[in-house]
N, C-alpha and C positions, 0 to 999 in steps of 0.2 A: 750484884745488881740484878734486879728482876728484869724480865723481858719488857714489861710495860714501861718501867722507868727508863730503860735504855732507849726505847722508841720515843718516849716523850722528850728526852734530852736531845736526841738527834733532830726531832722536829723543831724544838725550840731554837736551836742554832740555825736551822734552815729558814726559820721565820724571822730571824734577827735582821732588821732593816739595814743595819750598818755592816753586816757580814761582807767582807771583801770577796772578790771573785775567787781568790785562791782557796778560801775556806769553802765557798759554795761548790767549787769544782771537786774538792775532796769528797763531798757528799754524793757525787755521782758514782762512786764506787759501789759495787754490789753489797758491801758490808753496811751501807747506809740506805739500803733500798726503802726502809720504812719512812724516810724523809722525802722521797721523791714527789709524793703528792703535793707537798708544799710548793714545789717549783711550778706546779700547774696553776697556782693561785697568786703567789706573790710576784712582784716585778723582778726581772733578771737583768743584770748588766749586759751590755752588748757583747763583751768578751765571752760571757757564758753562753749567750744565745748562739754565737758562732760555733762553740764547742759542741753544744747539744745538737745543733742541726747536722753536724758532720760526724756525730758519734757512731762507732761501729755497732753498738747495741741498739736494735730498733725500739726496745722498751724505753731507752733514754730519749730517743728522738720523739717518741710518742708524748713525752712530757711537754715538748713544745707544741705538738699538734693539738693538745687539749688545754693549752694555757689560757687562763682567763685574762691575763694582763699583757701578753705579747701583742704587738701590732699585727694587723692583717698581712702586711708585707713580710714580717718575720715568720709567721705561720705558713704563709704561702710558699716559702722556700721548700716545703715538703710535698708540694703537689705532685712531684715526679719521684717521690721516694721509692727505692727498690722494694720495700716491704709493704705488702697490701694492707697489713694491719695498721701501719702508720697512716697511710692514705685514708683508710676507713675512719680512724679517729679524727683526722682532719675534716673529712666530709660530714661526720656526725656533729661536729662543732661543740665546743663547751657551752654549758648553759648555767651561768652563775646565778645564784639565788638573788632575785630582785635586781638583776643587773643585765647589762648588754655587753657584747664584745664587738670590736671593730671587724667589719666584713673582710673576707679575703679579696685580694685584687681580682678583677674580672677575668684576667688570663688564668689565674689559678682555679677560679670557679669553672671555667670552660674545660680546663684539663681534667678536673674531677668528674664533670658530667660526661666526658669522653673516655673515662678511665677504662683500661682493659678488663677490670674486674667488675662483674655485674652488681655485686653487693656495694661497692664503692659508688658506682653510678647511681644506684637506687637511693643510697643514703644522701648523696649530694642533691638529688632531685627533691628530697623531702626536707632539706635544710631551710629553715625559716630565714636564715641570714643571707641566702643567695639572692642575686638580683631578680626581681619578679619577672622582668622581661626575658631573662634567660630561661626561667622555668616555664613561662607561658609558651616560649618557642619550642617546647618539647611536645606540643599537641599532636604533631604528626610523626613522632618517633616510632621506630619499629618495635621498641620494647614497651610492653603494657605498663610496667611500673612507672616508667617515665611519662607516658601519656596520662596516667592517673595523677601523677604529681602536678601536671600542668593545669589541672582543674582547680587547684587552689587559687589561681589568679584568673578566675572566670571573667572578671570585667575587662581583662586585657585581651581576651580571645575574640577572634572574628566570629561572625554568625556561622560561617561555614565550618570553622573548627568546632564550635559548640555543638552544632548538629551532628557532626561525625562522632564526637565523643559521647553524645547522648545515645547513639546507636552503635557504639563500639562493639566488636565481637567479644571483647573480654568482659566478664561479669563485673570484676572489680572496677574497671574504668567506667563502665556504664553507671554503676551505683554511685561512684564519686561524682560523676558529671550530673546525675539527676539530683543528688543531694545539694549541689550548688545551684542548679536551675530552679529548684523548688522554692528558693527564697524569694523569687520574683514571679513565679508561675504556679498558681494553685493546682493546675492540671498535674504537674509532676509530683506535688505533695500527695495527691490522691493515688497516683500510680505507685508511689513508694509505699504508702501505708497499706496498700492492697497486696504488696509483693511478699509479705511474710518476713519483714525485717526482724533482726534480733532486738532485744529490749533497748540497748543503748542507742544504736542508730535510729530506732523508731522514735525514741523520746527526743532526740536531736531534731528530727524532722518536724515533730509536733511543736517544738519550742521555737523553731526559726523559719519554718516553711510558710509561704503564703497560704491562706486558708479560706475556703468557701464557707458560707453559713451552714450549709448542709453537713459538711464534713466536721466543722467545729461542734455542731450540735450532737453529732454521733459520738465524738470523743467525750464531750461534756456529760453525756448520759451513760458513759461506760462505767465499768466496775473498778478500773485501775486508777487509784487516787494519784499515783505519780504522774500518769498521763494527764489527768485533769489539772494537776499543779503546773506542769510545763506548758499546757495550753493557756492557762491564765497568764503566764509570763510572756507569751508570744504577742508582741505588739502588733503583729499582722492579723491576729485573730479578731473576728468581729466583736466589738465591745458589747453589743446586746447579748451575745451568747455568754461572754465572760461574766457579765453582771449577775447572771443567774447562779454563778458559782460562789457568790458572796455569802450564801447560806449553806455551803457544802458542809457535810458532817465532818470532814477531815480538816484539822487546823492548818496543815501545810498548804492546802488548796486555798483556804480563806486568806492566809497570809500572802500568797502569791497574787491573789486578786487585789489585795490592799495596796500594792505598789504600782498599779496601772497608771501610766502617765496622764490619762485623761481625767482622773478623779480629783475632786476638790478635797481639802482637808476635812470638811464635814462628811463627805462620802467615805473617806478612809476611816474616820472615827466611828462610823456607824457599823463597821464590820467587826466581828468578834475575833480578835487575834491578840497575841502577846509576843513581845520580843524580850527574852530574858538577858541579863548581863553577860551570861556565859554562852549564849546561843551563837554558834559559828555559822554565819551566813555569807555566801559569796556576794560580791557587789552586784547590784541590779544593773543589767547590761545597759539599759538606755540612760541611766544616770552616769555610770562609769565613763561612757563614751561621749557624753553630752559636751557640746562646745558653746552652748547658749548660757551666758553668764547669769541672765535673769532666771532661767529655769533652775540653774544650780543654786542660786540664792534661795529660791523657793524650797528646794530640797533641804538646804542647810537650816532653814527656819521651820521645817516640818516637825510636827509632833511625832512623826513616824521614825522610830530609831533606825530601821533598816535603810530608809532613804538618807538619813543623815550619815550613817556609816558609808553608804555608797558614794555620797558626795565627797567624803574625805579622800576617796580614791581618785577623783576626777582630775585629770591633768590640767584642765582649764578652769579650775575653781578660782573665783576672783578673791582678791585680798580681803575684802570685808567679810566674805563667807568663811575664809580661813580664820579670821579673828573671832567670828561668832562661834565656830565649832571648837575653837581652842578652849572655850569655857563650858563645853557641853557636859551635862551631868552623867553621860554614859562613858565609862572608861574606854570601851572599845572604839568609840568615835575619836577620842583624843589620841589613842594609840595609833590608829590607822592614819590620822592626820599627821602625826609626827613621823611616821614611817614613809609617808607619800609626799608631803608638802615641805619643800626646803625653806619656806619663809615663816614657819611657825615660830613664835616667840621662844627664846631660849629657856626662860623660866618654865614655860609649859612643857618643853621637852624634858627638862630636869625632873620636874614633879612627876611626869608620866613615867619616866625611867624608874624613879624611886618606888612608884606604886605598882610597877609592872611585875607580872608573875610568869610571863611566857619565856620560852627558852631563847628567843631571838632578841631579848631586851638589850643585849650588849651592842646591837646595831645602832641603837639610839645614841650611843657615845660618839658615833661618827657624824651625827647630824651637824650641818654647818653652823647652826646657832647654839649648839650645846655650850652653856656658860662655864667654861673651865676656870676662868680667872676668879680668884677669891674663894674657891671651894674649900681650901684648907682652913681658912678662918671660920667658915660656916660649919664645917662638919668634922674636923679632925678629932674633936673631943665628944662627939655625939655618942650616946649609948647604943645607937643602932649600928651594927657592923656594916650594913649596906651603905650607910652614909659615911662612915669612916673610910670605907674603901673608895668611895667616889671622891673623897678629899685628895686622894693620890693622883687624880687627874689634873690637879692644879699645876700649871707649868711654873708658877712662882712660889711653890711651897718651900718653907724654910727647911734647911737640912736637919735641924734638930727634931722638927715635927715629922719629917719623913723617916728619920731613924726610929722615932717612937712607933710609927705605924708599921715599920718593918718588924718590930718586936711584938706586935699585937698578938694576943692569944688566938684571935680568929684567923685561920689560914687564908680566908678570902681577902682580908685586909692586908695581911703581910705579903701576899702574892701581888696585890695591886701596887704596893710600895716597891716591891723588888724590881719592877719593870720601869720605874721612873728614871729618866736619863740623868737627873741631878743627884742620884744616889752616889755618895762618895765611894771610891774604889775599894777601900778596905771593907766597907759594909757590903758592897756588891759581891766581892769575892767570897765573903762569908755566906751570903745568901745562896751562892752557887753550890755550896757544900751542904746546905740545909735541905733535906729531902722535901720539906713543905714549901720551900720557895725556889728550889733549883730551876724548875721549868720556866718560871717567870724571869728569874735573874739571867738565864742564858738567852732570853729574848731582849734583854736590856741593850739599847743602842750604844750605851757607854762602855760595853764590855770590850776590852782590848782584843784585837785579833789573835794575839799570841795565846791568850787564855782559851779562846775558841779552839785553836789548834791543839792545845794541851788536852782539852776535854775530848776532842776527837781521837787523840792518841789513846786516852784512857778507855774510850769506847771501842777501840779496835778498828778504827777507820784508817786505811793506809794514807800516807803522805803523797 
């Protein structure tokens, strides 16, 4: 057996949702180290959490520290771990893709902020999941890195704390404080832009800082197209100055001007810009964070593709705007809508999945409205292997149809069938021994625990 196949089979068993604790505990042996990452993502039974938290190997305890699925209380048990690396992993906090984790208990957060190791304290202070009041309370801390972190919660700081941070003896603290202050005070924007900032922080100041007319005109007349672009995106920049950039020679600048919130549809249409189907554009900030349903409706109705894509991101998008965008002729709008809005009609999610070409398309299968019922009747005999594979998502699929899909010449289809919980045991065992379907079959929740143990025996994992 190749190294890659061995790793894949270990991971498959680790990911099996029905694997009992005694199987999972075997995978904590050094011989199964390739599967440990799975435990940072999947849920773990309480019995296993207890073992991991008390395990003598700090690498195993780190699995719990960086777990996406463990509760804050479970992870918080490691706040006093004897190994600094475990506490550092806990302070850094896991960052699941398009997901959140439950925060650590306040007591655990305080322990990490008071940790004897400076790297742990600094990581804890920079953690976005920690209570903002605790982080703001570091404004007077003796350590510069912790004072710097307190600036993230500028609105919670007193005027006295803000003034001290703006004139802090540490360069990094002063810079962070002034970058926060400039969002409401154009004086600090000017000070920062005159201080010789590197390109990235300078662009951040231009995009988000309060802006006088004179300073905005100076940037607009400059040779740096990227700075003109971020100026146009700055909703605090004077509109009269930004309007002049509507005829900028650089397309990226004109495109940024075209999404100003003050513009009418006619004004946007008068600007020379294009948005192509494959153009990757981040959501426009003022649209993404908007809470006004009427403004979001306007964005959803806009002829401007970037505004419609950005509206699809918005947490407060009203139901009628969701419905409108679900029929949008831009695939990226529909994809973003399905990724971000839980109320999208199931048929829209299905069709978007079938049309999708991005590597994250499988996430759409977990959409709450994905229409799994009846997929076998619709797609089991379709000439398109993608559709035959999706037929295996049907919980009511007939056994004979499932068997036919398992024997499909396309490995994507057969693998999709191999993981279906209704697969008869004899077919499931056969799939475990087929190199094309073994990885999927070992993830099948109908796989008997004794078969999991036998496979771990064969893979050299101790009992």
